[in-house]
C-alpha positions in Angstrom: -47.2 20.1 15.1 -43.8 19.2 13.6 -42.0 16.2 15.0 -38.7 18.2 15.1 -38.4 21.9 15.9 -36.8 24.0 13.2 -33.4 24.1 15.0 -33.6 20.3 15.9 -34.3 19.4 12.2 -31.3 21.3 11.0 -29.0 19.7 13.6 -30.5 16.3 12.9 -29.9 16.7 9.2 -26.3 17.6 9.8 -25.7 14.7 12.3 -27.3 12.2 9.9 -24.9 13.2 7.2 -22.0 13.0 9.6 -22.9 9.5 10.4 -22.0 8.5 6.8 -19.4 11.2 6.0 -15.8 10.6 5.0 -14.1 11.9 8.1 -11.0 13.1 6.2 -12.8 15.6 4.0 -13.6 19.2 4.6 -17.3 18.3 4.4 -17.0 16.9 8.0 -15.9 20.3 9.2 -18.8 22.0 7.5 -21.3 19.6 9.1 -19.7 19.9 12.6 -19.9 23.7 12.3 -23.6 23.4 11.4 -24.3 21.2 14.5 -22.2 23.2 17.0 -22.7 26.7 15.8 -20.7 29.1 18.1 -19.4 26.2 20.2 -17.4 24.9 17.2 -13.7 24.8 17.8 -11.5 25.1 14.7 -8.2 23.3 14.7 -7.1 22.3 11.2 -8.6 22.1 7.7 -8.8 18.3 8.0 -8.1 15.6 10.5 -4.4 14.5 10.5 -2.1 13.2 13.2 -0.1 16.0 14.9 2.6 14.9 17.2 2.4 18.2 19.1 -1.3 17.6 20.0 -2.5 14.5 21.7 -6.0 13.0 21.9 -9.0 13.5 19.6 -10.2 16.9 18.3 -12.1 18.9 20.8 -15.4 18.9 18.8 -15.9 15.1 19.3 -17.1 15.3 22.9 -19.3 18.3 22.1 -20.8 16.5 19.1 -21.5 13.4 21.1 -23.3 15.3 23.8 -25.3 17.2 21.2 -26.3 14.0 19.5 -27.2 12.4 22.9 -29.4 15.4 23.8 -31.2 15.3 20.5 -31.7 11.5 20.6 -33.1 11.7 24.2 -35.5 14.5 23.2 -36.9 12.7 20.2 -37.1 9.4 22.0 -39.4 11.1 24.5 -41.7 12.2 21.7 -41.7 8.6 20.3 -42.7 7.1 23.6 -45.6 9.5 23.6 -46.4 8.4 20.1 -46.2 11.8 18.4 -46.8 11.6 14.7 -43.6 11.0 12.8 -42.9 10.7 9.1 -40.6 8.1 7.6 -38.0 10.9 7.1 -38.4 11.9 10.8 -37.7 8.3 11.8 -34.8 8.0 9.4 -33.2 11.2 10.8 -33.7 10.0 14.4 -32.1 6.6 13.6 -29.0 8.2 12.1 -28.6 10.6 15.0 -28.7 7.5 17.3 -26.1 5.7 15.2 -23.8 8.6 15.3 -24.2 8.8 19.1 -23.7 5.0 19.5 -20.4 5.1 17.6 -19.0 7.9 19.6 -20.3 6.6 22.9 -18.5 3.2 22.4 -15.5 4.2 20.3 -13.2 4.1 23.3 -14.1 0.4 23.8 -13.6 -0.3 20.1 -10.2 1.5 20.2 -9.1 -0.7 23.1 -9.5 -3.8 20.8 -7.3 -2.1 18.3 -4.5 -0.5 20.3 -3.9 -3.2 22.9 -2.4 -5.5 20.3 1.0 -6.4 21.7 1.4 -10.2 22.0 2.1 -9.9 25.7 -1.1 -7.9 26.2 -3.6 -9.6 24.0 -3.8 -12.8 22.0 -5.9 -13.3 18.9 -8.9 -14.6 20.8 -8.9 -11.6 23.2 -8.7 -9.2 20.3 -11.8 -10.8 18.9 -13.7 -10.8 22.1 -16.0 -7.7 22.7 -17.7 -8.0 26.1 -19.0 -4.4 25.8 -21.5 -5.7 23.2 -24.0 -6.2 26.0 -23.7 -2.5 27.0 -24.0 -1.5 23.4 -27.1 -3.6 23.0 -28.7 -1.9 26.0 -28.2 1.4 24.3 -29.5 0.1 21.0 -32.7 -1.2 22.6 -33.2 1.9 24.7 -33.1 4.2 21.7 -34.5 2.0 18.9 -36.9 -0.5 20.6 -39.5 2.3 21.1 -43.2 1.5 20.9 -44.2 0.1 17.5 -41.7 1.9 15.4 -39.5 -0.2 13.1 -35.8 0.6 12.7 -33.5 -1.3 10.3 -30.5 -1.2 12.7 -32.5 -3.0 15.4 -33.2 -5.9 13.0 -29.5 -6.7 12.7 -27.5 -5.2 15.6 -24.6 -7.7 15.0 -24.1 -6.2 11.6 -24.3 -2.7 13.0 -21.7 -3.5 15.6 -19.4 -5.0 13.0 -19.8 -1.9 10.8 -18.9 0.4 13.7 -15.8 -1.6 14.6 -14.7 -1.5 11.0 -15.2 2.3 10.9 -13.1 2.7 14.0 -10.3 0.4 12.6 -10.3 2.3 9.3 -10.0 5.6 11.1 -7.3 4.3 13.4 -5.0 2.9 10.6 -5.5 5.8 8.2 -5.0 8.4 10.9 -1.9 6.7 12.3 -0.3 5.6 9.0 -0.8 8.6 6.8 0.5 11.8 8.4 0.8 15.3 7.1 -1.3 18.4 6.9 -0.9 19.3 3.2 -3.9 19.2 0.9 -2.4 16.3 -1.0 -2.1 14.3 2.2 -5.7 15.2 3.1 -6.9 14.0 -0.3 -4.8 10.9 0.1 -6.4 9.9 3.4 -9.8 10.6 2.0 -9.0 8.4 -1.0 -7.9 5.5 1.2 -11.2 5.8 3.2 -13.1 5.5 -0.1 -11.1 2.4 -1.0 -12.6 0.8 2.1 -16.1 2.1 2.1 -16.6 3.6 -1.4 -18.0 7.2 -1.7 -21.4 6.0 -0.5 -21.0 4.6 3.0 -24.8 4.0 3.3 -24.8 1.7 0.3 -21.7 0.0 1.6 -23.4 -0.8 4.9 -26.5 -2.1 3.0 -24.8 -4.5 0.6 -21.3 -3.6 -0.6 -19.6 -4.8 2.6 -20.0 -8.4 1.2 -18.5 -7.5 -2.2 -15.5 -5.2 -1.7 -13.1 -8.2 -1.5 -13.9 -8.8 -5.2 -12.4 -5.5 -6.2 -8.6 -5.2 -6.4 -6.8 -2.1 -5.3 -3.7 -0.7 -7.0 -1.4 1.6 -5.1 1.1 3.6 -7.2 3.6 6.3 -6.5 7.3 7.0 -5.9 9.4 4.8 -3.6 9.4 5.7 0.0 5.9 7.3 0.0 4.2 4.7 2.3 2.5 2.3 -0.2 2.8 -0.6 2.2 1.3 1.5 5.0 -1.7 2.2 2.8 -2.1 -1.5 2.0 -2.0 -2.3 5.7 -4.6 0.3 6.4 -7.0 -1.1 3.9 -6.3 -4.8 4.7 -6.6 -4.3 8.5 -9.8 -2.4 8.1 -11.9 -5.0 6.2 -15.3 -5.9 7.4 -15.4 -8.7 10.0 -18.8 -10.1 11.1 -19.7 -10.3 14.8 -21.1 -13.4 16.5 -23.4 -12.3 19.3 -23.6 -15.8 20.8 -19.8 -16.0 21.2 -19.6 -12.2 21.9 -16.8 -12.2 19.5 -15.7 -11.2 16.0 -15.3 -14.2 13.7 -11.7 -13.3 12.7 -8.7 -11.5 14.1 -8.1 -8.4 12.0 -4.3 -8.4 12.7 -3.9 -11.8 11.1 -5.9 -10.9 7.9 -3.1 -9.5 5.6 -0.3 -11.3 3.9 2.4 -9.3 2.2 4.7 -10.7 -0.6 7.6 -8.5 -2.0 7.7 -9.8 -5.5 11.0 -8.0 -6.4 12.8 -10.0 -3.7 11.9 -13.4 -5.0 12.8 -15.5 -8.1 9.8 -16.5 -10.3 9.7 -20.0 -8.9 9.7 -18.7 -5.3 7.0 -16.2 -6.2 4.8 -19.0 -7.6 5.4 -21.1 -4.6 4.7 -18.3 -2.2 1.4 -17.3 -4.0 0.1 -20.5 -5.4 1.8 -23.2 -3.4 3.3 -26.4 -4.7 3.0 -30.1 -4.7 5.8 -32.4 -3.4 8.5 -32.9 -6.1 7.3 -30.0 -8.3 10.9 -28.7 -8.3 14.2 -29.2 -6.6 13.7 -28.7 -2.9 10.0 -29.2 -2.9 10.1 -32.0 -0.3 6.5 -31.7 0.7 3.2 -30.1 -0.3 2.9 -26.4 0.6 -0.1 -24.1 0.6 0.5 -20.7 -1.0 -0.9 -17.4 0.3 -3.8 -17.4 -2.1 -5.0 -20.7 -0.5 -4.2 -19.7 3.1 -5.9 -16.3 2.8 -9.4 -16.4 4.3 -12.4 -14.8 2.7 -12.0 -11.7 4.9 -8.3 -11.5 4.4 -6.0 -9.7 1.9 -2.9 -10.6 -0.1 -0.6 -7.6 -0.7 1.5 -7.9 -3.9 4.3 -5.4 -3.4 6.3 -4.3 -6.5 3.9 -6.0 -9.0 5.6 -4.1 -11.8 8.6 -6.4 -11.4 7.0 -9.8 -12.2 7.6 -11.5 -15.5 4.8 -12.2 -17.9 4.4 -15.9 -17.1 3.4 -15.0 -13.6 1.3 -12.1 -14.8 -0.8 -14.6 -16.7 -1.4 -16.6 -13.6 -2.3 -13.5 -11.6 -4.7 -12.5 -14.2 -6.5 -15.8 -13.9 -6.8 -15.3 -10.1 -8.4 -11.9 -10.7 -10.7 -13.1 -13.5 -11.9 -16.5 -12.1 -10.7 -16.5 -8.5 -9.1 -19.8 -9.2 -5.5 -21.1 -9.5 -3.4 -24.3 -9.4 -0.4 -25.1 -7.3 2.9 -25.7 -9.0 3.0 -29.4 -10.0 -0.7 -29.9 -9.4 -3.7 -30.1 -11.6 -6.4 -29.6 -8.9 -8.1 -26.2 -8.9 -8.0 -24.1 -5.8 -10.1 -21.0 -5.0 -9.0 -17.6 -3.7 -11.5 -16.0 -1.5 -9.8 -12.8 -0.3 -8.9 -9.4 -1.6 -5.8 -8.4 -3.7 -3.9 -5.2 -3.1 -1.0 -4.5 -5.4 1.6 -1.7 -5.4 4.3 -0.5 -7.7 6.6 2.6 -8.1 6.8 1.9 -11.9 4.9 3.8 -14.6 2.6 0.9 -15.7 1.4 2.8 -18.7 5.0 3.0 -19.9 5.5 -0.7 -19.0 2.5 -1.7 -21.0 3.7 0.3 -24.0 7.1 -1.4 -23.8 5.4 -4.8 -23.7 6.6 -5.6 -20.2 3.2 -5.4 -18.4 0.0 -7.0 -19.7 -2.8 -4.6 -20.5 -5.4 -7.1 -19.4 -3.8 -7.5 -16.0 -3.6 -3.8 -15.5 -7.3 -3.3 -16.4 -8.2 -6.0 -13.8 -6.2 -4.0 -11.2 -7.2 -0.5 -12.0 -10.8 -0.6 -10.7 -9.5 1.2 -7.6 -6.3 3.2 -7.9 -4.6 5.2 -5.1 -1.6 7.5 -5.9 0.7 8.3 -3.0 1.9 11.9 -3.0 5.7 12.7 -3.0 7.2 14.3 0.1 8.5 17.3 -2.0 4.9 18.0 -3.3 3.5 18.0 0.3 6.2 20.3 1.6 5.6 22.8 -1.3 1.9 22.8 -0.4 2.5 23.1 3.3 6.0 23.9 4.6 4.8 23.2 8.2 4.4 19.6 7.0 8.2 19.1 7.3 8.2 20.1 10.9 5.5 17.7 11.8 7.2 14.9 10.0 10.5 15.6 11.6 8.9 15.5 15.1 7.2 12.2 14.1 10.4 10.6 12.9 12.5 12.0 15.8 10.2 10.4 18.3 10.7 7.0 16.7 14.5 7.5 16.6 15.2 9.0 20.0 12.0 8.7 22.1 9.9 11.5 23.5 12.5 13.3 25.6 14.9 14.2 22.8 12.5 14.4 19.9 11.8 18.1 20.0 15.5 19.2 20.1 16.5 16.7 17.4 13.6 17.8 15.1 14.6 21.5 15.5 18.2 20.6 14.8 17.4 18.7 11.6 15.0 21.3 10.4 17.6 24.1 10.8 20.1 22.0 8.9 17.8 21.1 6.1 16.6 24.8 5.6 20.2 26.0 5.6 21.9 23.3 3.5 19.1 21.8 1.3 16.3 24.4 1.3 12.6 23.8 1.4 12.5 23.1 -2.3 14.8 20.0 -2.0 13.4 17.2 -4.1 13.6 14.4 -1.5 13.8 11.7 -4.1 13.7 9.0 -1.5 10.6 10.6 0.1 9.8 9.6 3.7 12.5 6.9 3.7 15.1 9.4 2.8 13.9 11.9 5.4 14.3 9.1 8.1 17.9 8.6 7.0 18.5 12.3 7.0 17.3 12.5 10.7 19.6 9.6 11.7 22.6 11.0 9.8 22.3 14.4 11.5 21.7 12.7 14.9 25.0 10.8 14.5 27.2 13.1 12.3 25.4 16.5 12.3 25.4 16.4 8.5 23.6 14.5 5.7 24.9 13.7 2.2 22.0 13.4 -0.2 21.9 10.4 -2.5 22.5 12.4 -5.7 25.8 13.7 -4.3 26.9 10.2 -3.1 26.0 8.8 -6.5 28.0 11.4 -8.4 31.0 10.8 -6.2 30.7 7.0 -6.5 30.2 7.2 -10.3 33.3 9.3 -10.7 35.3 6.9 -8.5 34.1 4.0 -10.6 34.8 5.7 -13.9 38.3 6.6 -12.7 38.9 3.0 -11.6 37.8 1.7 -15.0 40.0 4.1 -16.9 42.9 3.3 -14.7 42.4 -0.5 -15.1 42.6 -1.0 -11.4 39.5 -3.2 -11.1 39.7 -7.0 -11.3 37.2 -8.6 -13.8 35.2 -9.9 -10.8 35.0 -6.4 -9.3 34.0 -4.8 -12.6 31.2 -7.4 -13.1 30.0 -7.0 -9.5 29.7 -3.2 -9.8 28.1 -3.3 -13.3 25.6 -6.0 -12.5 24.6 -4.1 -9.3 24.2 -0.8 -11.2 21.8 -2.5 -13.7 19.9 -4.3 -11.0 19.5 -0.9 -9.2 17.7 0.4 -12.2 15.5 -2.7 -12.8 15.0 -4.0 -9.3 14.3 -7.3 -10.9 16.8 -10.2 -11.4 15.1 -11.6 -14.5 14.9 -8.2 -16.2 18.6 -7.6 -15.3 19.5 -10.9 -16.8 17.5 -10.1 -20.0 19.3 -6.7 -20.4 22.7 -8.2 -19.8 22.1 -11.4 -21.9 22.9 -13.8 -19.1 20.9 -16.2 -17.0 19.3 -15.3 -13.7 21.7 -17.4 -11.6 24.6 -15.4 -12.9 22.9 -12.1 -12.0 22.2 -13.3 -8.5 25.8 -14.4 -8.0 27.2 -11.0 -9.1 24.7 -8.5 -7.6 26.0 -7.0 -4.3 23.0 -5.4 -2.6 25.3 -3.7 -0.1 26.5 -1.5 -3.0 23.1 -0.1 -3.7 23.3 2.5 -0.9 26.7 3.7 -2.2 25.1 4.4 -5.5 22.2 6.2 -3.9 19.8 3.3 -4.8 18.5 2.4 -1.3 17.6 -1.2 -0.9 
């Protein structure tokens, strides 16, 4: 007599695959349909946050109950010691794991969402009192007769993995919105950056090693590269200590971001590597850099890595190759234990060809690459994506009550004045400014138009000789900086030193030239 009935085996196979499936792919939908049959409720081609629909997709509760019913049925057979093959036991265990995750995900979610300082402090975020309830469920389903299940041998690791899955889903789902296929592929790619394509292998061994692999995020400005970095950094594996009933680290304190384009080379070195007292003017005491402060489970996010000069690139390469570095003015070797995520809007292939970015550094960064899609590409794929984004942005600008009206007003204006094929060169950042402009003035002047007007005014002023030498230098230095986004590169192009550039560049002019800060 078969351990599973024919119907049960088909459902168990589908649920077992769901337990290790990338939730942002169409494969998840296929598997849910296989489990639920006629009860399956179709909503969208893939999971994405929709501001017009609250709560989780309707199939989740149905799937949880189906998994519970199957687990209870099979457990009854195990207690009666029905003959079961290794594959039967493996299927049963994976069904149980899927059920356990869904049964306790609300408790995991509370650790993530109640994160305001006045609501929870770091210690409270680490504390998980529902572990005792979780363990009762684990023992009920897996401590059955003489059968051996791997999850029962290390329930703390299982608990840590389930919390990581819930954090990864939360930050990807909340940070990366949009229903286009490019947005769908984007979310799935971020999930793979955390768990790889084989989540079962990740749970077995790779959870210890993913910090050794750097992630490079590329794409146009304003497409959410920092949000991607946060999603990956905040979703790293954190062990659980059953004796303390607490996770060993606070996930919210695990990521440190450094905007490399906003700092001089000396400050970049000090921020990243630290310095010894007296290493340079103003170094009045020893200071630890982020590479030293970052814990083994933490992440350093290097934003605008395409802007750094080659001397710093050499030092970053050493960190990636050897995991070691030295503070400025020091000779003692320090060790970096965390993960590096880097981002840039530059074409690094072109930068390498021009000799401005080191090939060896790039090949240390490119083990894992995520490319953020442009807003215009997403709208071309799915025009409804614009409406959902406008609702999302409007809620942040006006709150819930006025969001619907504002979103409709902006959408009507965009369709009439810009068209659905508008390029949105500033991407989401530009869309946010468009919403605010229309809220205040009922109109929006795209950056290209502002730039043309400003360029013409500047050219007229130069020809008329109406600018002072100081005004001419200020405008010209700012224009060049707007193209390079790097003080040292601007100085190189203009043949002056970096201090002169910093004294002349007027960041407030960037918006006038359509070069948002």
